[in-house]
Phi, psi and omega in degrees: 000329179292322178294323178293321177294322179293321178291327176290327179292329175287328182286317182255123177279330182281132183289332179292322177294323178294316179297318178297318180294320179292317178295324178294318178295319179296319178295322179295319179294317181295316181292327179282342179272350180286145179290146180282139177271138180290151179289150182290126179259111183257024180292326178290327178291316179296322180294321180289327178292318181286337182269355184297298183211089179290337180289325179291330181289331182275344180284142178288149180260126180249124179252126177269130178245141179252124180262000000 
């Protein structure tokens, strides 16, 4: 990483660009070293929704409208 920073210092004459590049590289290293979070598995939620009341799902729904 030090060699990369040295090559960037030759590339960028402005010190602010060098600081920005180093901070960007450090943020990239920190974010890539963090553990990945598993994706949410909602199969148990779907199973509980379908198992709640199968009789209600088969009944027709009647909507009363007022004119």
